[in-house]
Each structure stands twice: as structure tokens, then as C-alpha cells.
N, C-alpha and C positions, 0 to 999 in steps of 0.2 A: 458699116456696122448695122447689123438689124437691131429692132427697137427691144427685141428681149436682150440682147448682150448689153444695150445701151443701160437699161435699167438693172442690170444684174448686180447685186450686193455684194460678189465674189471678190475679195481684195486682190490688188494688182501681185501676181507672182514675185517673190524675193526670195533669197536663200536666208535673209535674216529672218522673214516672218514666219517661213516655214521649217527655221530651225535645222537649216541644212550646212551652217559653215561650218568649216574645219575645227575639229574639237580633239583633244586628247582624252581618251576613254580607256584608263588604266584597268585590267584585270586585276582584282584584289586577290592574289595568291597568298599562301601563308607567308612565301619569302618576303613579298612587298609589305604585309601588314607588320611582321615582326621587325623587319628593317626600320620601316617608319617609327615605330614605338621607341625603338632601342636609340634611333638617332634624336627624337625628341628628348627622351630622358637624358640623353650624352650632353645635349646641348642646355636644357632647362636646369639642370641640377648645379652645374657651375656658377651658372648666371646667378641662381639663386642663394647660392654660398656667397658669392661675391656683395650681392646686395645686401643679404643679412649681416655680413661683416662690416660692410660699410654704415649700415644703420646703426650698429651696435657701437660704433665709433663716436657716434655722434653724442656730445656731452648736452644734456638737458635738464635744466632744474625748474621744477615748477612749484609755485608757493601760493597756497589759497589764502586770502587775507580778509574777504569781505566779513568773515565772524569775528576774526582776530583784532580787527581794528574797530570793533565797536565796543566802548566802554563797558563795565560791568552793569552800571546804574541802567543802562537803555537795552542790555542783552534780550529782554522780554519783550521789547518794542522798540527795534531798531530802526524803524519809519519815523518816529518821534526824534530821532538823532540825526538821521540824514537830511530831514526835512528842515530841522532848524537852523536859520542862518546864523544865529549866535555862537553855536558851538563848532570849537576848532576841530577841522577834520585832518590834522595831520598824524599820520599814524607812520611809526618806524618800525621795521622788519629785519633781522639779522640773519642771514643766509649762509651756511657753511659750503664752500664750494668743493664737490668730490675729486673732479680730476680738472685738469688745466683747462680753460677755456680759451680757444685760439679764435684771434680775431679773422675775420668778421663776427661778433656775436651780435645775434638778432633779440632783439626784446620785443616781446607781444603781450598783449592782454586776451585773457580766453574767458569768454562768457559761455555761460551754462544754462539751459532752460530758458533762452531768449529766443524767440520764433521771428529772426528778421525774414523768413518766408512767408509770411502770414500775407494774404491776399490784398487786405487793406493796406496794410504796411508798405508792401513791395510798391502798389499803384500810387502811394501819395507822393509824388514828386513831379518835376517839370524838367525833362531833359532839353528841351527848347531852351529854357530861360538859362540853365547853366551854362550854356554855349553860347547865347547870344545876347547882347545886351538890350537889343530891341524888344525882346520876347520877355520883359520884366512882368509883363501881366497877363502872362501865359500860365495862369495858375487855375485851370479848372481841373485838375487832377489831384490837386495838392490839399484838399480837405481833409482834415479840419485847420490846417496850419496855411492858410494862403494869405489872409488881411490881417494887419493889426488893427487896434481900437479905433484908428483914424481912416479906417478903410484903403491903408496904403499898401500896396504888394510887398509881401516878405521874401527876399531873396538871399540865400536859396529857401524854396517853400519845399511843404511836406514833412510828414511825419519822421521819414529818415533822417534827414537833415536836423529836425528840431531836437531829435533824440541823440545826438552826437556825443559819443564817449568823451567824459570830462575828467577821468581820474590821472593824476599826472605821477611821475616817478621821478626820484632824483638818486642816484647811485653813489657810493664811495667807498673805498676799501683802501685801508691802512692810512686812514685820516686824510686821503686825497681823493675828491671829486672826478668822477669818471664822466666823461661828457657822452650824451647818446646824441647821434646824429639823426636829423628830421627830415632833412634832403635825401631825395632817389628812393622813398619807401613806397610811394605809388605806381601804378602804371603810367609808362611814357604815353601810351593810346590816350589814357584818361586826360593827362596833362595837356595834350597836343589837339585832341580832337573832342573830347566830351565837355571840357570845362573851358570859357573863354579866359582870355588874358586881358580882356577889357570889361568883364563882367565882376563887380563889387558886392559885397554883402550889404544888404538894406533892412534894416528893421527887425533884425534877427534877433532873436530871444528879448524882444524889447519890452512885450506886455504878457501879461496874465501868467500863468505857470509856465517856468522854464524847464524845458526838457533836457539839456546837457551844456554842453561846451558854447563859449561863445567865439564869434568869429571877428578877426582886427579887419574893420571895414575900410583899410587902406591897402590891403594885400588883394590882388585879385582871386579868383578862384582856383584859377590854373596854377597859382602857388600855395595853396591851401592843401597840404597833401595829407593832413590827418582827416579832411573832409574826404577828401577822394577815397582814400582807403575804406572809411565808413559806409559810403554811399555804395560801393561795390557789395551787394547784400549777400548773407551767407544762407546756404542750402538747408543745413543743418541747424537744430537748437543749440547745439555746442560748436563753438567756432573760435578761432583764432584769428586776430587781425594783428598787422605789423605797427609796432609804436614807434620804433626807432634801431636805430645800429650803434653798437659798440667798435670804435677800430682800435681799441688795446687789448692785448693780452689779459687774462684775469689767472694767476696761478693758483695752481691745487693747494686744497687746505685754507686758502684765505676766507676772511668772513666779510661779505658784503653788507653793507649796511642801507637799505632801501628807504627814504623818505617818501610816504605814500600820501597824496591828498585824496582822501576817500570821497569822492563828491558823487558817483554814481548811484542811481537809486535803482539796485536790482533786489532790495529787500521787498518790495511791493507785491512781485510776483513771484519770490520763492527763487531768484536768481543766485548765480553764484561767481564770482569773480576771481582770477586767478593771475599772478604774474609769471611769465615765462622766458627764461632766458635759454638759447640754444645755439649750438655751434652747427656749422653743414658740412655735409660732404659733395662728392659726384653725383650723388642719388639725391640730395635735399637734405630737409631734415630727418628726424628721427622718424621711421615708417618701418616697422618690422613685417607688415602684411605684404608687400610685394617679393621680398625675399622667401619668406613662408609659401605664397602662392605659387612661385616657380619651382622651389624643392617638391611641394605638395604634387604639383601637376606632372613633373619628371618623375617623380617615385611611382605615381600611378603607371604612367606609360612603362616603365621598366615593370613594376609588377605584371602588366598585362602581355608584356612581350614574354615573361616568362612562363606565366599559364599557356600561352599561345605553342611556345615550344614544346611544352610537355605535351599539349594535346597533339601536336604535330608527330613526335616521336612515339607516344603510346597508343594512340587512337587515331592514326592518320586516315583519310578520306582522299580517294582517286579523283581529279580533278575532271571537271566535265569538258566538253568541247565548245570553245568560246564562240565557234561560228554560228552555233544556235541561239547566241544572246541578241541577233538582229532582231528588231521589232516586224519589219517589213519582210521576214522571208517566208516564202511559200511553204505551207505545211506539205509533209512527205506522204502521199496517198499510196 
């Protein structure tokens, strides 16, 4: 090999780099285009109708209670109510059941105008500390909730854990309490990999301003499922998080009584709190968007197919010779 070829920057020839691999290059004739649009429409519209029907069969009850659970004397200054430890925070709500709730019934709390995706909030945590007992001093990202007044590390540290939701719900109907199951509400991957079975809460919510719920120091983090659910931060300012599951049916037209401990301070930032009871179907919870999206796309495709059929019938055009589509064909002289 001479020096000129040795110093050449020309890449080694391959069919991949030169884009010469075998490929399917369909010619988009009117027939192909019309058939494609009709096929997509014929598939998407039934799928959309099925999804919409499934979503419509979900029974969902939403009850906003943050304003209703503030006594009239504190209606103009709800912060003074929520921050006063000497005032009882118990609130009872009555909810009418429009349709039968078939178990499992999922109990959610919904927060609005709460920006869990704020950069400072999201970064204020220590994943290493959560899963490894030897890393309890790894709190460099947890400020301003890293150490207590005695300069001892807080476990779990950070703003996310510190602001753990602490409203509680007790549900009854027909004079009987309904059990809310709190096990199995977190992701299994979180319990197995992200939260250590030998890591226990320490110095949590002990000094200064209390942010939210406390944690049982005798239970490892891998079993604190409320914490796991809360630590999986939401991307939007309005979000729901699973509180628990009810494994008994609730009949239609029953009246549910909910005893709420209204502890969580959303009044400081104009947030809203809602209790949500929901059943599920094969598509999940109530979500009309999926069905509407499929129906819309299918309808647009059928509309385009009809337009192309009309154009092809009333204003046809002669097809060109596809052999002239080759990019390296020598021009005719």
C-alpha cells in the first residue's frame, strides 16, 4: 500500500455505510394510499370504541375536602387552623355512591398546584441512603433537611421525604367500618431495590418545623409503602397517589362516611386536596383520552381515504414510470 492510500480518510467500503442494504421501497400509488388509510381507520375506530366503553364503565368518585374541612371561624385564615396543634383536625364527609363499586376499589389522594417536579425538590434526596444502612451519612443532596439540631443524619433525608403526605381516611358504610388495605400499594421494584430492608428511620421529623407524616422507627423503609409511593415524584402539578385498596364491594346508592384527619398543609401555597375512590377495568382507571385519540385518528384516516377516492375518480392522474425514480440512473441524452 502506498503512502497516499495509507493516509487516505476514505472510509472502508460496506453496504451499510453506503446505504446499499436490501430495502423495501413501495411506490405510493393511489390504491396503496387509500387501502392504508382504510385499514388504519378500520382498526383504530373499534379499538377506540372498546377503550372508551371500558373507561365509561369505571366508577369514580371525587370529593374535594380541603375547604369543607376548615371550620367557619378559620375560613379567612386556614393556615392558622392547620398550624394550630391544639385544634382537632377531624372532619367527616358523606359521599353518595352513584353506581356499585366492585372490588378492588382504589383509594387515592389527589393534590393540585403542588409542584413535586421542582428542581430543588426533586434533587433533595439520597437514593444511596435509602437502600444502604452504611450510607446514612450520604446527605450531600438532602439540604436543607439533612441533619437534626444535634448534627445527626436524618434517615430518610431530603425535602421529598420530609413533606410526606399525612392526611388519613377512615371509611364506613351502613354503620360498618371498611378496611383499607395499605399493603401492595408501592412498586415491587421499589421495595426490593430502592429501599433497604435493613434501613430504619432515624431522627425523622424530630426537630424544628414538621413537614408531614412521621415514620415508625421499628419498621424498615422497604415496608414503609406510603413513603415509597410519595417518593416516586409526579411530573405534573396535579397528581394522584395511591393511599390504599378496599377489597369489599360497595353497593349503589349507599352513603359512605369518611372520617378525615385533615393534617396536610396545602393552604400555604393555594393547593387543593381531593379524595378519590375508583374501580378499574382492563384499560386501567378512568381515561377517556385513549379512546377519543384512537377514534379521532381512525376518523381522520377514513376521511382522508374518502377524499382520495373522490379525487381518484373525478380527477385521475396518469402514473409515471417508476423506473425513473432511481437516483443513479444515467440521464437520457
